[in-house]
C-alpha atoms as a printed R data frame, in Angstrom:
    type eleno elety resid chain resno      x       y       z
1   ATOM     1    CA   MET     A     1 10.246 -36.073 -65.565
2   ATOM     2    CA   THR     A     2 13.202 -33.858 -64.730
3   ATOM     3    CA   LEU     A     3 14.525 -33.066 -61.262
4   ATOM     4    CA   SER     A     4 12.592 -30.420 -59.349
5   ATOM     5    CA   LEU     A     5 14.282 -28.481 -56.553
6   ATOM     6    CA   TYR     A     6 12.327 -27.717 -53.360
7   ATOM     7    CA   PHE     A     7 13.409 -26.154 -50.074
8   ATOM     8    CA   ALA     A     8 12.384 -27.021 -46.517
9   ATOM     9    CA   SER     A     9 13.448 -25.744 -43.117
10  ATOM    10    CA   SER     A    10 12.239 -27.411 -39.936
11  ATOM    11    CA   SER     A    11 13.988 -24.627 -37.994
12  ATOM    12    CA   LYS     A    12 11.280 -22.245 -39.266
13  ATOM    13    CA   VAL     A    13  8.251 -24.074 -37.845
14  ATOM    14    CA   TRP     A    14  7.594 -21.304 -35.298
15  ATOM    15    CA   SER     A    15  8.265 -18.456 -37.761
16  ATOM    16    CA   SER     A    16  5.560 -16.433 -39.505
17  ATOM    17    CA   PRO     A    17  5.046 -17.598 -43.101
18  ATOM    18    CA   GLU     A    18  6.463 -14.531 -44.866
19  ATOM    19    CA   TRP     A    19  9.872 -16.192 -45.089
20  ATOM    20    CA   VAL     A    20  8.480 -18.741 -47.556
21  ATOM    21    CA   TYR     A    21  8.268 -16.100 -50.297
22  ATOM    22    CA   GLY     A    22 12.059 -16.049 -50.229
23  ATOM    23    CA   ILE     A    23 12.105 -19.650 -51.462
24  ATOM    24    CA   GLU     A    24 10.627 -18.540 -54.764
25  ATOM    25    CA   GLU     A    25 12.881 -15.467 -54.895
26  ATOM    26    CA   CYS     A    26 15.860 -17.790 -54.440
27  ATOM    27    CA   GLY     A    27 14.854 -19.715 -57.567
28  ATOM    28    CA   TYR     A    28 13.439 -22.906 -56.086
29  ATOM    29    CA   ASP     A    29 10.577 -24.786 -57.731
30  ATOM    30    CA   GLY     A    30  8.762 -25.706 -54.559
31  ATOM    31    CA   TRP     A    31  8.404 -25.739 -50.788
32  ATOM    32    CA   GLU     A    32  8.283 -28.800 -48.585
33  ATOM    33    CA   ILE     A    33  6.024 -27.864 -45.689
34  ATOM    34    CA   SER     A    34  7.284 -29.013 -42.294
35  ATOM    35    CA   ALA     A    35  3.788 -29.570 -40.935
36  ATOM    36    CA   ASP     A    36  4.571 -28.861 -37.315
37  ATOM    37    CA   GLY     A    37  4.487 -25.803 -35.058
38  ATOM    38    CA   ASN     A    38  2.766 -22.942 -36.894
39  ATOM    39    CA   TYR     A    39  2.331 -25.101 -40.015
40  ATOM    40    CA   ARG     A    40  0.223 -27.983 -38.760
41  ATOM    41    CA   LEU     A    41 -2.300 -28.749 -41.482
42  ATOM    42    CA   ASP     A    42 -4.946 -29.739 -38.933
43  ATOM    43    CA   ASN     A    43 -4.922 -26.168 -37.620
44  ATOM    44    CA   PRO     A    44 -7.430 -24.219 -39.774
45  ATOM    45    CA   LYS     A    45 -5.571 -20.915 -39.371
46  ATOM    46    CA   ALA     A    46 -2.246 -22.516 -40.310
47  ATOM    47    CA   PHE     A    47 -3.800 -24.325 -43.269
48  ATOM    48    CA   ALA     A    48 -5.305 -21.058 -44.522
49  ATOM    49    CA   ALA     A    49 -1.876 -19.387 -44.331
50  ATOM    50    CA   VAL     A    50 -0.285 -22.262 -46.236
51  ATOM    51    CA   THR     A    51 -2.998 -22.103 -48.887
52  ATOM    52    CA   GLU     A    52 -2.480 -18.365 -49.290
53  ATOM    53    CA   ILE     A    53  1.223 -18.879 -49.939
54  ATOM    54    CA   ILE     A    54  0.493 -21.548 -52.528
55  ATOM    55    CA   GLU     A    55 -2.033 -19.293 -54.265
56  ATOM    56    CA   THR     A    56  0.235 -16.223 -54.283
57  ATOM    57    CA   THR     A    57  3.436 -17.887 -55.477
58  ATOM    58    CA   GLY     A    58  4.417 -20.256 -58.239
59  ATOM    59    CA   LEU     A    59  5.696 -22.770 -55.695
60  ATOM    60    CA   SER     A    60  4.675 -26.406 -55.849
61  ATOM    61    CA   VAL     A    61  4.493 -28.176 -52.487
62  ATOM    62    CA   SER     A    62  5.193 -31.429 -50.729
63  ATOM    63    CA   VAL     A    63  4.636 -32.140 -47.040
64  ATOM    64    CA   HIS     A    64  6.688 -33.519 -44.166
65  ATOM    65    CA   ALA     A    65  4.355 -34.926 -41.525
66  ATOM    66    CA   PRO     A    66  4.734 -33.870 -37.880
67  ATOM    67    CA   PHE     A    67  7.016 -35.953 -35.691
68  ATOM    68    CA   THR     A    68  7.322 -34.024 -32.426
69  ATOM    69    CA   ASP     A    69  6.646 -36.446 -29.529
70  ATOM    70    CA   LEU     A    70  5.227 -39.094 -31.883
71  ATOM    71    CA   ASN     A    71  6.364 -42.721 -32.087
72  ATOM    72    CA   ILE     A    72  4.758 -45.297 -34.357
73  ATOM    73    CA   GLY     A    73  6.970 -47.921 -32.723
74  ATOM    74    CA   SER     A    74  5.716 -47.211 -29.196
75  ATOM    75    CA   LEU     A    75  4.695 -50.030 -26.852
76  ATOM    76    CA   ASN     A    76  2.481 -47.534 -25.012
77  ATOM    77    CA   ASP     A    77 -0.778 -48.110 -26.849
78  ATOM    78    CA   PRO     A    78 -2.378 -44.643 -26.393
79  ATOM    79    CA   ILE     A    79  0.803 -42.986 -27.708
80  ATOM    80    CA   TYR     A    80  1.037 -45.541 -30.524
81  ATOM    81    CA   ARG     A    81 -2.579 -44.979 -31.593
82  ATOM    82    CA   GLU     A    82 -2.290 -41.192 -31.347
83  ATOM    83    CA   SER     A    83  0.920 -41.217 -33.416
84  ATOM    84    CA   ILE     A    84 -0.832 -43.162 -36.169
85  ATOM    85    CA   ARG     A    85 -3.877 -40.897 -35.971
86  ATOM    86    CA   GLN     A    86 -1.866 -37.704 -36.339
87  ATOM    87    CA   MET     A    87  0.039 -39.039 -39.340
88  ATOM    88    CA   GLN     A    88 -3.183 -40.220 -40.978
89  ATOM    89    CA   LEU     A    89 -4.769 -36.821 -40.338
90  ATOM    90    CA   CYS     A    90 -1.785 -35.054 -41.896
91  ATOM    91    CA   VAL     A    91 -1.999 -37.272 -44.983
92  ATOM    92    CA   THR     A    92 -5.733 -36.559 -45.296
93  ATOM    93    CA   LYS     A    93 -5.262 -32.791 -44.995
94  ATOM    94    CA   ALA     A    94 -2.224 -32.785 -47.279
95  ATOM    95    CA   ALA     A    95 -4.211 -34.466 -50.056
96  ATOM    96    CA   ASP     A    96 -5.776 -31.078 -50.855
97  ATOM    97    CA   ILE     A    97 -2.385 -29.573 -51.756
98  ATOM    98    CA   THR     A    98  0.036 -32.380 -52.694
99  ATOM    99    CA   ASP     A    99  0.366 -36.056 -53.549
100 ATOM   100    CA   VAL     A   100  3.511 -36.818 -51.515
101 ATOM   101    CA   VAL     A   101  3.989 -36.828 -47.722
102 ATOM   102    CA   THR     A   102  7.151 -37.886 -45.905
103 ATOM   103    CA   ILE     A   103  6.867 -39.511 -42.483
104 ATOM   104    CA   HIS     A   104  9.466 -40.408 -39.864
105 ATOM   105    CA   PRO     A   105  9.787 -43.940 -38.551
106 ATOM   106    CA   GLY     A   106  9.470 -44.626 -34.856
107 ATOM   107    CA   TYR     A   107 12.121 -45.447 -32.306
108 ATOM   108    CA   VAL     A   108 12.765 -48.204 -29.780
109 ATOM   109    CA   SER     A   109 12.072 -47.473 -26.114
110 ATOM   110    CA   PRO     A   110 14.142 -49.036 -23.312
111 ATOM   111    CA   HIS     A   111 11.495 -51.706 -22.782
112 ATOM   112    CA   GLY     A   112 11.163 -52.088 -26.539
113 ATOM   113    CA   ARG     A   113 14.777 -53.282 -26.679
114 ATOM   114    CA   LEU     A   114 13.615 -56.361 -24.774
115 ATOM   115    CA   VAL     A   115 11.067 -57.271 -27.466
116 ATOM   116    CA   PRO     A   116 12.472 -56.036 -30.806
117 ATOM   117    CA   ASP     A   117 10.238 -58.333 -32.865
118 ATOM   118    CA   LYS     A   118  7.146 -56.870 -31.193
119 ATOM   119    CA   VAL     A   119  8.322 -53.340 -31.995
120 ATOM   120    CA   TRP     A   120  9.023 -54.320 -35.614
121 ATOM   121    CA   ASN     A   121  5.546 -55.832 -36.020
122 ATOM   122    CA   LEU     A   122  3.801 -52.857 -34.396
123 ATOM   123    CA   HIS     A   123  5.721 -50.506 -36.645
124 ATOM   124    CA   LYS     A   124  4.802 -52.519 -39.744
125 ATOM   125    CA   GLU     A   125  1.146 -52.461 -38.782
126 ATOM   126    CA   ALA     A   126  1.277 -48.694 -38.231
127 ATOM   127    CA   LEU     A   127  2.723 -48.253 -41.709
128 ATOM   128    CA   ARG     A   128 -0.006 -50.427 -43.215
129 ATOM   129    CA   GLU     A   129 -2.675 -48.259 -41.598
130 ATOM   130    CA   ILE     A   130 -1.033 -44.995 -42.676
131 ATOM   131    CA   GLY     A   131 -0.379 -46.393 -46.156
132 ATOM   132    CA   ALA     A   132 -4.052 -47.371 -46.497
133 ATOM   133    CA   THR     A   133 -5.002 -43.775 -45.732
134 ATOM   134    CA   GLY     A   134 -2.589 -42.598 -48.399
135 ATOM   135    CA   ILE     A   135 -4.111 -44.955 -50.968
136 ATOM   136    CA   ASP     A   136 -7.597 -43.712 -50.112
137 ATOM   137    CA   CYS     A   137 -6.471 -40.069 -50.484
138 ATOM   138    CA   GLY     A   138 -4.244 -40.458 -53.532
139 ATOM   139    CA   VAL     A   139 -1.122 -39.555 -51.550
140 ATOM   140    CA   ARG     A   140  2.207 -41.379 -51.704
141 ATOM   141    CA   VAL     A   141  3.337 -41.784 -48.095
142 ATOM   142    CA   CYS     A   142  7.129 -41.974 -47.983
143 ATOM   143    CA   LEU     A   143  9.084 -43.387 -45.045
144 ATOM   144    CA   GLU     A   144 12.383 -41.602 -44.430
145 ATOM   145    CA   ASN     A   145 15.707 -43.054 -43.269
146 ATOM   146    CA   MET     A   146 17.017 -41.628 -40.003
147 ATOM   147    CA   PRO     A   147 20.354 -40.113 -38.941
148 ATOM   148    CA   ASN     A   148 22.700 -41.583 -36.370
149 ATOM   149    CA   ILE     A   149 20.524 -41.048 -33.299
150 ATOM   150    CA   PRO     A   150 20.398 -43.984 -30.867
151 ATOM   151    CA   ASP     A   151 17.294 -46.194 -30.966
152 ATOM   152    CA   PHE     A   152 15.745 -44.797 -34.145
153 ATOM   153    CA   LEU     A   153 14.526 -47.357 -36.638
154 ATOM   154    CA   CYS     A   154 15.515 -47.202 -40.321
155 ATOM   155    CA   MET     A   155 19.059 -45.886 -39.998
156 ATOM   156    CA   GLN     A   156 20.326 -48.607 -42.354
157 ATOM   157    CA   ALA     A   157 19.173 -49.067 -45.952
158 ATOM   158    CA   ASP     A   158 18.373 -52.767 -45.538
159 ATOM   159    CA   GLU     A   159 16.207 -52.131 -42.481
160 ATOM   160    CA   HIS     A   160 14.543 -49.111 -44.103
161 ATOM   161    CA   TYR     A   161 13.534 -51.067 -47.193
162 ATOM   162    CA   GLY     A   162 12.659 -54.123 -45.131
163 ATOM   163    CA   MET     A   163 10.225 -51.986 -43.174
164 ATOM   164    CA   ILE     A   164  8.553 -50.729 -46.359
165 ATOM   165    CA   GLU     A   165  8.278 -54.208 -47.887
166 ATOM   166    CA   GLY     A   166  4.726 -55.494 -47.694
167 ATOM   167    CA   ALA     A   167  3.284 -52.189 -46.477
168 ATOM   168    CA   ASP     A   168  0.980 -51.144 -49.314
169 ATOM   169    CA   GLY     A   169  0.924 -47.408 -49.943
170 ATOM   170    CA   ILE     A   170  4.321 -46.825 -48.307
171 ATOM   171    CA   TYR     A   171  7.254 -45.655 -50.408
172 ATOM   172    CA   ALA     A   172 10.813 -44.462 -49.710
173 ATOM   173    CA   THR     A   173 12.150 -41.013 -48.985
174 ATOM   174    CA   ILE     A   174 15.928 -41.239 -49.144
175 ATOM   175    CA   ASP     A   175 17.735 -38.621 -47.064
176 ATOM   176    CA   LEU     A   176 21.385 -38.457 -48.123
177 ATOM   177    CA   GLY     A   177 22.364 -36.163 -45.283
178 ATOM   178    CA   HIS     A   178 21.003 -38.669 -42.783
179 ATOM   179    CA   ALA     A   179 22.746 -41.467 -44.656
180 ATOM   180    CA   ASN     A   180 26.083 -39.674 -44.333
181 ATOM   181    CA   THR     A   181 25.866 -39.861 -40.528
182 ATOM   182    CA   THR     A   182 25.415 -43.655 -40.651
183 ATOM   183    CA   GLY     A   183 27.949 -44.488 -43.361
184 ATOM   184    CA   GLN     A   184 25.153 -45.387 -45.745
185 ATOM   185    CA   VAL     A   185 25.549 -42.913 -48.623
186 ATOM   186    CA   GLY     A   186 26.877 -45.598 -50.961
187 ATOM   187    CA   ALA     A   187 24.166 -48.070 -49.973
188 ATOM   188    CA   TYR     A   188 21.461 -45.499 -50.654
189 ATOM   189    CA   LEU     A   189 22.923 -44.291 -53.933
190 ATOM   190    CA   LYS     A   190 22.737 -47.901 -55.143
191 ATOM   191    CA   ARG     A   191 18.989 -47.783 -54.436
192 ATOM   192    CA   ILE     A   192 18.360 -44.248 -55.633
193 ATOM   193    CA   GLY     A   193 16.294 -45.380 -58.609
194 ATOM   194    CA   THR     A   194 13.794 -46.949 -56.197
195 ATOM   195    CA   ALA     A   195 13.222 -43.715 -54.231
196 ATOM   196    CA   THR     A   196  9.964 -41.832 -54.538
197 ATOM   197    CA   HIS     A   197 11.242 -38.702 -52.787
198 ATOM   198    CA   LEU     A   198 14.683 -37.295 -51.949
199 ATOM   199    CA   HIS     A   199 16.106 -35.058 -49.216
200 ATOM   200    CA   ILE     A   200 19.561 -33.518 -49.604
201 ATOM   201    CA   HIS     A   201 21.749 -31.564 -47.174
202 ATOM   202    CA   ASP     A   202 25.298 -31.853 -45.877
203 ATOM   203    CA   ASN     A   203 27.197 -32.662 -42.686
204 ATOM   204    CA   HIS     A   204 30.585 -33.952 -41.546
205 ATOM   205    CA   GLY     A   205 29.434 -37.536 -41.065
206 ATOM   206    CA   ARG     A   206 28.981 -37.343 -37.305
207 ATOM   207    CA   SER     A   207 25.724 -35.496 -36.634
208 ATOM   208    CA   ASP     A   208 22.686 -34.224 -38.518
209 ATOM   209    CA   GLU     A   209 23.921 -30.658 -39.091
210 ATOM   210    CA   HIS     A   210 21.734 -29.739 -42.092
211 ATOM   211    CA   LEU     A   211 24.494 -27.685 -43.703
212 ATOM   212    CA   ALA     A   212 24.358 -26.215 -47.183
213 ATOM   213    CA   LEU     A   213 25.443 -28.564 -49.963
214 ATOM   214    CA   GLY     A   214 29.226 -28.506 -50.227
215 ATOM   215    CA   ALA     A   215 29.770 -27.462 -46.600
216 ATOM   216    CA   GLY     A   216 30.260 -31.036 -45.355
217 ATOM   217    CA   THR     A   217 31.822 -34.274 -46.536
218 ATOM   218    CA   ILE     A   218 29.331 -35.627 -49.092
219 ATOM   219    CA   ASP     A   219 30.806 -35.865 -52.597
220 ATOM   220    CA   TRP     A   220 28.085 -33.997 -54.502
221 ATOM   221    CA   ASP     A   221 29.799 -34.400 -57.882
222 ATOM   222    CA   ASP     A   222 29.475 -38.171 -57.550
223 ATOM   223    CA   ALA     A   223 26.084 -38.135 -55.813
224 ATOM   224    CA   GLY     A   224 24.627 -35.619 -58.238
225 ATOM   225    CA   ALA     A   225 25.710 -37.618 -61.281
226 ATOM   226    CA   ARG     A   226 24.335 -40.869 -59.900
227 ATOM   227    CA   ILE     A   227 21.073 -39.315 -58.766
228 ATOM   228    CA   SER     A   228 20.559 -37.550 -62.092
229 ATOM   229    CA   ALA     A   229 21.090 -40.801 -63.975
230 ATOM   230    CA   ALA     A   230 18.629 -42.896 -61.958
231 ATOM   231    CA   TYR     A   231 16.152 -40.670 -60.127
232 ATOM   232    CA   HIS     A   232 13.482 -38.429 -61.600
233 ATOM   233    CA   GLY     A   233 11.405 -36.368 -59.221
234 ATOM   234    CA   ILE     A   234 11.604 -33.910 -56.339
235 ATOM   235    CA   CYS     A   235 14.883 -33.105 -54.578
236 ATOM   236    CA   VAL     A   236 14.289 -31.252 -51.308
237 ATOM   237    CA   VAL     A   237 17.135 -29.210 -49.862
238 ATOM   238    CA   GLU     A   238 16.565 -29.318 -46.107
239 ATOM   239    CA   GLY     A   239 18.386 -26.267 -44.835
240 ATOM   240    CA   ARG     A   240 18.635 -23.808 -41.991
241 ATOM   241    CA   ASN     A   241 18.060 -20.483 -43.726
242 ATOM   242    CA   LEU     A   242 17.624 -18.803 -47.112
243 ATOM   243    CA   ASP     A   243 21.252 -17.660 -47.399
244 ATOM   244    CA   GLU     A   244 22.355 -21.289 -47.254
245 ATOM   245    CA   ALA     A   245 19.482 -22.204 -49.589
246 ATOM   246    CA   ALA     A   246 21.091 -19.995 -52.232
247 ATOM   247    CA   VAL     A   247 24.447 -21.772 -51.772
248 ATOM   248    CA   SER     A   248 22.801 -25.187 -52.043
249 ATOM   249    CA   LYS     A   249 20.970 -24.176 -55.194
250 ATOM   250    CA   GLU     A   250 24.230 -23.278 -56.929
251 ATOM   251    CA   ILE     A   251 25.841 -26.599 -55.956
252 ATOM   252    CA   PHE     A   252 22.744 -28.420 -57.130
253 ATOM   253    CA   ARG     A   253 22.784 -26.682 -60.514
254 ATOM   254    CA   ARG     A   254 26.450 -27.605 -60.951
255 ATOM   255    CA   CYS     A   255 26.364 -31.217 -59.773
256 ATOM   256    CA   PHE     A   256 22.886 -32.423 -60.794
257 ATOM   257    CA   ARG     A   257 22.302 -32.591 -64.542
């Protein structure tokens, strides 16, 4: 399986769907749906619009589950249960259009800092429940590493993979842009052959800027060569707009072989 290039933009979740046609015009193979805002798959009108795009383009799709106000590491049980429910619902709906869904990990609340083991165990159990839904639906649910934002889980490769371990149906989405903000690019490139899904974008190593490839500090010549040698699947450029998507595509074509 060769590398496939998809585009996603979480900044477009409140935009009308016409912009998505530009992804195909830009030469991408697919669209990763940020299933939030106007693109929630549990909204029948939104799902119909997504389906129409799929049927009227040659784009393949993957899905990024909603994460707004959700926390699968919450100690507040109603929020915890609702966060799991919404992710399970997204996986179920996504099964009609794709076989891969990325989810965000949770984060640690102020009171959660007092009982980190409890948060870890709750988070593991949430993943087991979401992973079981994925197995039932034939969807690979992929947990993503987080950028340098205080209190998020899975900012470090060892913790990320430790969280996945033992959670049947849960796989890894590696986000190299996020890894650059935590000094973890090298650690993740060593594990790249174990990834099921890949997000790529650039930044200057301090915040999650989602710049075009080549506009930040990631060495894409090195990363592209190492990814191409060990990873075979979807590479999702997570960008801000279609002009930058075109720039990223050219860097990708040069650095990923």
